[in-house]
N, C-alpha and C positions, 0 to 999 in steps of 0.2 A: 201612860208612863208612869213609872215609879221610881224614886230616886233612893236609895239608901247605902251609905259607905260608899259612895261615887261609882255605884253600879246603875246600870239601866236593867230593870226586869222585864219590861215590857218591849221585846226585839222588833218591835213592828215602826220603830224610828230609826233613821241613820243617826250616827253620832258623830259629831264631829268637832274639831277644836277650834274650827274658822268662828270668827267672832260676828256673834249677831247682836248689834245694838238695837236700842229702842228704833222701831221704825223701818227694822230689817224683815221684820216675820213676814213672809210671802215672796221674798225675793229668793233669786235660783240657788241651789248648791252644785258647783261646778267641780267637775273631776279635772285631773291635769290636762286634758285634752280639750278642754271646755265644752263638754258636753254637760247638760242639765243631768244631776242624778237624784236630785231631791228639792223640796220646797222648804226653807227656813221656817221654822215655828215657833223653837221656843230655847230659852238658855236657862242652864242651872248654875247659878253663880253666887258666891258668897261675898263678892266686893261690890255687888249692885251696878257692875261696867258691864259691856259686852264681851268680856274674858270669861271662859269657864268653860264646861260642858255644853255644846249647842246639839240641839236635835231637829232633823228634817224629817218631812213627808217622804216618802220614797218615790221616785217618778214613776213608778210601775203602778203605784195605787193612785197618783195623781192623774194618770193616763186613763186608768179606768173610770173615774168619776168624770172625768170630759166626755167619753164615750159614752157612758150612761147618760150625761145630760144631753148629747146632740141627738142621742137614739131615742130617748123616751121623755126628756123634760124633766127628769128627777133622777136621782141617784138611787139604783135598785140594792137592796140588800138582801141576801140569803138569812133565811130565820128557823131556828130549831124550836121554840116556844115554851123557853122553861125561865124560872126564876134561879138564878143562881146565888150561891151563898158568897158575899164579897168578904168575909171574914172567918173563913175556913181555918181550923185552929188543929196545931198538933194534935191537943187532947182530942176533939172531934174525930179526926182521922183515926185515931186509937179505938175510939168507942166505935166505930165501923170496921175496924179490924184491918186496918190499912197498915202497913209496915212503917210508913211514914206519911207525912203530909205531902200531898201531890194531887193535881187535877182540880177538877171542878164540881163542888158538891151541887146538887140537884136540890133546890128548897121546895119547890110546886113544879107542876105540869100544866099548862093552859089546855083546856079542852079544844078538841078538833085541830091541833097542831100536827108539823109533823113528829114533834116528840113523842104526843098521844098515839099517834099512829103507830109509831115504833115501841110503844110500851114502856118508855122512861118513865122512872117512878121517882117520887121525893125519895131522899137518903140516897140515890145512885150517885155513884163519883164517877165523872169522866175523865179515865185519865190517859187516853189516848183519842187521835183524831187521825184519821186515815194511816194507822201505825205509828204515828209519831206522838211522842211524849205532850199532854197539856199540863203546861206549870202553874196555871191557876184561872181563876174566872175570866180575866181579862183575856188571857190568851184564848182561851176558847171562843168567848165573842167575837174576836179578830178573826179565828180562823176560819169559824162558820160565815160570818160576813163577806169573807173574800171569796167563799165558791159562788160558782154560777148558779143561779135559779133554777131550780129543778134536777140538780145533781144530787146523787145518790152518795152518801159518803158511810164510810164505816166507823165506829165509835167504839172504844174498849170502855167498859163500864165494869164498876166494883159494885156489887150488889150483894149484901149479905154473906159478905167473908168469901165471894166466887167472882171470878173474872167472867165477863161476857163479853160477846161480839154483838153488837146491834146496829142494823143498816137502817139508814135514816134519807129519806128524800126531802131535801128543803125546799121551802116554799118562799114566795116574795112577801117580804115583812108588810110592805105597805098595803097589798091585797087582804093579808091576815088582819091587819089593825083597823083596815075600813069595813071589813064584814061584821055584821049584825052579831053579837054575842061570841065573836073570835070563830065562826065556823068558816 
């Protein structure tokens, strides 16, 4: 989650004007019918009080985590196998011949990962995920991690001034991390 000019860049949180006071994190965010729609997590405030812009984790994500814990004893996340540039600038986008800064620039690709098998390369810029725009590196990480393990996704990639479509079969991050030499 990033804040700037009172705008939420990362849309994976629910934004609320409900007060979130110290000690309220982890409590439910309810809709007008009393249904849980999120878990209160953080607040952006200038006054240091519970008033301001509150953020909650959507209940669909919470339910997925609960399901993973019950089925597997751990949270399972899909994995691409790239290091992304967290400071991708407009100037870097121009150098890569993009018309504007968008997407997530790949810094490196780990051996033996889904990204390596799909031939992703350093300096590729992932601009689309399943035909939807990728805003930045955080957005891509969230999109990937919410996919089912083993699913195949299509990435829109900008490489050397050309648009490409790359299909990638996502793996379980925990399995790759536990493998010797990342294989």
